[in-house]
N, C-alpha and C positions, 0 to 999 in steps of 0.2 A: 314632411310636407309643411306648408305654411300654416301658421296659426290663423284664427279668424281675424278679420280686419279690425284694426283699432278704431276708436271713435274718431280720431283725427283723420284716418284714411276715409272713413265713411263720409265725413264732411267735405273732403276734397276730391274724392274719386267717385264718379257716377256708377262705376261698376259694382260698388258695394251698396247701392241703393236700388230700390224696386222701380222707381219711376225715372231714374237718371237717364241721360242721353249720351252715352259714350260714343267715341268715334267708330266708324265702320271698320277701321283697321284693327280695332280691338274686339269688336263684336264677332267678326268672322272666325278668327282662330279659337276664341273661347266657346263659340257655339259649335264649331266643328268637333271639338274634343268631346262634347256631349254626344254628338252623332256617332263618332267612332267608338265610344265606350259602350254604346248600346246596340249598334247596327247588327252585330253577329247574333245577339240574343233575340232580336226581333225577327230575323230571317229564319233561324234554326228551327223553331217550332213548326213553322209552315212547311219546311222541307221534310221534317219528320212525319207530319200528318199526311202529306202528299204521298210519301212512300208507303205508309201503312194502308192507305185507301186505294193504292194502285192507280193514281192519277197520271196523266200524261205530263210531259215536260211543259207544254203550254199551260195546262191547268195548274201545275206547280208554280209557274211564274205568276199566274193570277192570284194565288194565295199570298205569295210574297209581296206583290204589288198592293193587295188589299191591306196586309199587315202594316206596311210602311205608311200608307195613306192614313189609316185609322190611328196609327201611332201619332202622327202629326196633328190630326184633328183632336184626338183625345187629350193630348198635351196642351193644345191651344185653349181648350175649354178650362183647363186648370189655371192657365194664365189670365184668361178673360172669362170669368164665370158668367153664366146666363141667369139674369135675374137674382143674383146672389144666392141661388139655390142649386144650380147645376155647375159643379166645379168648386175649386177651393180658393182661388186667388193666390196660389203659391207656385214657386218655380219647381214644378214637378214634371218629369218626363215619364209618360206612360208607354208601355210596350207589351208585345205579345208575352203572355205569362207561361212559363214552364210548368207552373203548378197544375195546369190543365192537361199537359201532355200525356201522363200515364193513363188517365181516364179516357181521353180522346183516342189513344191508341187502341184501347180495348173496345170502345164503341165503334170506331172506324173499321177495325178489323172484322167486326161482326155485322155491322149494319151499313157502313159506308159514310161518305162525307156529308150526305144530305141529312142523316140523323144527327151528326155532330152539330151542324148548323141549326137544326130545329131545336136541339137541346140548349144551344146558346141563347135562343130567344127566351126560353123558359127560365134559364139561369139569370138572364138580364132582368127579368121581371122580379125574381127573388131578390136580387141585389137592390133594386129600387125600393122594395118593401122594407128590407133591412135598413136602408138609408133613411127612410121616412120615420122609423121608430128608434133611430140610434140615440136620440137625446135621452131616452128613458134608460139606456144601459151604459152611457158614457162614464158614469161613476165607477164602473167596473175597471176603468183604465187609469188609475192614479199613476204618479211618477214611477213607483217601483215596478208596476206591471208594464208600463210603456217602455221603461228602460230595459227590462228583461226582454221584451219583444225585439227592440232594436239590437240589443246585444246578441240575441239568437240569430237575427238576420245576418249580422256581420259574420258570426262563426259559420253559418250555413253557406256563405258565399266563398269561403276559403277553398273548399274542394273544387269549385268552378274555376277559380283562378289557377289552381295547381294543374287541373286537367288541361287547361289552355297552355300553361307554361310548358307542360310535358309534350306538347305537340298535337293534342287532340286524340282521345281514345279511339282506337280502331284505324288510325291513319299510319302510313309508313314512318312518320316522324315520332310516333309515340314512344316516349322514354329515351330518346336518343340524345347523345351529348350535344349535337348541334342545336336541338330544340331548346335545351336548358341554357346553352351559351347565349342564344339570341334573347331568351326570356330574361336572363340576368343582366345582359347589356342594356336592355330596354328598362328594366327596373332601376338600374344604377343611373341611367340617363334621366329618368323622371325624378329620381331622388335628388340628384345634383342640381338639376334645373329648378326644382321646386324649393330647394333650401338655399342655394347659392346664386341662382339667377336673379335678374332684376326686371321689374316691370312685366311686360307681356310674356317674357321667357319664363318667369316664375309662375304667373297666373295660368299660363297655357302649357304648363310642363307636361301634362298628359298627352296633348296633341303633339308637341315637339318630340317627346320621348317615343311616340308611335312612329313618327317620321324617321327618326334615327334608327330605331329597331328595324323598320322595314328596309331601309337602305342597306344596313349591315346584313340583312337576310338574303340579299340578292345573290351573292356568290354561292349560297347554299341551295339555290333553286327553290326557295320556299314561296316566292311570289308567283302565283299562277293567275295569269290574266286571260286565260282562254275563255272564261265565262263572259268577259267583257266583249270579246269579239263575237261570241255566239248570241249575244243579247240584242234585241231590237232597240232602235233609238227611241221610239215613242209607242206606247201601248196604253189603251184605255181599259180600266177595270170594267168587267161586265157585271151588271146587276141581275141576280137570279139565274146565273149560269148553272148553278147546282140546285136541283129540286129539293126543297125543304121537306123533311120527313120527321114525324113525331112518334117516337117509341117510348111508352111509359117507363120502362126500366131504365133506359138511357137518360130520360129527362130527370128521373128521381136521383140517379147517381150524380149527374152533372150539377143538379141543384145543390147537393151537399157540398160539392167542391166550390161552388160559388159563395156559399156562406163562409167557408174557410178562407177564400180569397178576399172576402170583405174584411176579415181580421188582418190579413196581410196588408191590405190597402190602408187600414187604420194605422198599422205600424209604419208604413211609408210616409203617411201624412204626418204622424207624430214626429218622425225623424226629421222631416223637412222643417216643420215649425220650430223644433228645437234648434236646428241648424241656423235658421235665418233670424229667429226672434228670441231664442232661449226660453221657451215656455212649452206647455202642453196644449194640444189643439182645443178649440171650442167645439161645441156640438154642431154648429153650422159647418165648420170645416170638415169634420168627420162625415157629416151627412152629404155635403156637396160632393166630396170625393167618391163616396159609394154610389150615390144616385147617378153621377156622370158615368161611372164604370158600367152600371146597368144599362143606361141608355145607349152608350157607344157599343156595347156588346150586342144589343138588339139590332142596331143599324149595321154593324159589321157582319152579322150573319147573312145579310142579303148580298154581300159582295165577297164572302168567303174569308173574312178576317178572323184570326185567332183572338180570343178575348184578351183584354189588356189588364195590366196591374202596374203599380208604381215600380219604377226601376231604381233600386236603392243605390246602384253604383253611381248614378247621376247625382243623387243627393250627397253621396260621399265626396264627389268633386266639389260641391258647394262647401262642405265641411272643410275640405282641404285648402281651397283658395279663397273662400269668403265671397265669391262673386255670385250675386243673386239678382242681377239686373234683368228685368223682364224682356228687354230687347235681345239679349244674348240667347235666351231660351226661345223667343219667337223665331229667331233666325234658324235655330236647330229644328224647330217644328216645320218650317218652310222647306228645309232641305229634305226632311223625311217625305213630305207631300210631293215635292218635285221628283224625288227619286222613285216614288210610286208610279209616276207617269213616264219616267225615263228609265227603262230597265238597264241600260248601260251604266247609268250613274249608280243604280242600286248594286250592280255587279262590282263596281269599283269599291264601294263601301264595305263589301263583304269578302273581298279577296285578300285583306290584310292577314298575314300569317297568324295563326292562333298563339304561338309562343310570344309574339309581340304584344297582342292584346292582353294575355295573361300577365306578362311582366309589367304592363302599364297599370293594370287595375288592382294588383295585389295590395299596394299601399292604400288605395282608396277603400278597399274592403276592410283593411285594418283600422282605418279612421272611423268607419261606420261602427265597428265593434266598440271602440273606445268612447264614441259619443253616447252609446247606450250605457256604458259604465259611468259616464259623467252624470247621467240622470239618476242612476241607481244610488250613487253616493251623496247626492244632494241632501243636506240635512243630517249627514252622518250615516255610517254603515252599521246599522243596528243589528242585533242578533236576529230579530224578526226578518229584516231584509235579507240577511245571509241565508236564512232557511228558505224563504220564498224563491230567491234567485237561484240558489244552488240546486234545490230540488227540481225546479222547473227546467233548468238547462240540462241537468243530468238525465232527467226522464226523456226530454225531447230529443237531445242528441243521441242518447243511448239507444232509443228505439229506432231512430233513423239509421244508425250505423250498424245495427245488428239485423242483417237482411233475413226476412222470413220469420221474425219473432212474433208477428201478428198474423201468420198465415198457416197455423196448424189446423189439424182436423177439427171440424166443428166451428171454426172461426169464420164468420161471414166475410166474403171477399171484399166488400166495400170498407170494412174496418181497416184492413191492411192498406187499401188504396188511399183512404182519407188520412189516417193517422200514422201509417208506416212510412210514407214517402216525404213527409215534411216535418222537420224538427220544430218549425215555427208553430204549427197547429197545436201540438202536444204541450210545448212550453208555454204558449199563451193561455190555454185552458187551465193548465196547472197553476200558473201564476195568479190567474183570476180567482180560482177556487181557494188557494191558500191565503190570498189577501182578504177574502171574505171570512174565512173560518178562523184564522189565527187572531187571538185577542190583541187589541192595541192598548198597550200600557202607557205609562208616563214617558217612556223613552221615545214614543212616537209623536209627542207634541210638536217637536221641532220639525219632524218630517211633514206633518200636516200643515204647519205654517209655510214651509217652503213650497209645498204643493199648491197651496192657495195662491201664493205669489206668482208661481209659474203659470197658473191658469189665467191670471190677469184679473180675476174677480172672484171674491169669496162667495158671492151669492149667485154665481152663474148657474144656469140650468145644466 
């Protein structure tokens, strides 16, 4: 994929600036590739929760609509912060978070959709409280910890890409030669366009790779447009269609997951700031991202939306092509919102074959991983850093990949749910603790200097 834009490019091309005004012909394809990279991830949690809760097709459509609309609105707040307190002022795409799915499945299966939405409100309040006090704990996230978090995010996304490339687990395509053929063709198309294409073909390589992969998939019958024909043209989301219910056990469990998601949100913010400005975030950026997450979660509960989190695959696109223009992301947000009111458009966005999506985003996920490594090695790869990063990743990924290792007799169920389903949680906590406990010798003076430079101010809170 392309390296970040050079200084000369930034001076000449508005696509590589935050406030530039690129042409519509460039905004549309570059915005659409962000939509296509995240559309499936936004819709899938709503479909899973609808199935667990036994909702009708009409109600499932309501959840999908709400998730798309709230994705657009939550992302717009990142682009245009409210009062410099709600939102980050960064090119971040928010979307329905898979981190909540395991807990929501358990809660929904036992209590129903109303209890899920009630717990979302409580979780949103928890997130706001965390955001308000984040400046007092941001010192726990120096470059070595932030780099470890981003590196873990990238590694954790690889299985997602592989599942998509293999056709989608549980589908007739799963593991078939045709699924892998289409995925590899798409991967090669994205790679060739990104590295050998010129202009918009290079910058929009993900979008054009998806188009090529989809066309090639046609003879294999992978493109199913039946959902488009079955969908309505226009549908308005309903407020309070589902009766809110508040169950103490569900609220407590979901609140824990919200705290965990705040950590993931911090990782997404850190990755974006590093991608667009080459530094670590300020307290205000961390706080704005988490507070907006909480507020949008509370509002989303009234229309049936799944809570959001930062979408790292979209930040990976920024790392790949260097495009950080606000208008590009604004267009993507508007597409999400419009799709929420036009079910047929939403169906079009989600009918792209999974092998095509997997092949398109694999390189993006790899780029995310290496951007974390860049942060880790800033100032030199010291023995202390090796111990922190190696231990944190080994413990996080190890627990995630060994199913049931936290589910033995006597182990509380919530422990497995919170710590056993996400490598990010364990790796982040381990990296923070090791960074606090391990002594900082003379070999860390250069590391501290680089960290201060990346923060932008040595005396910053």
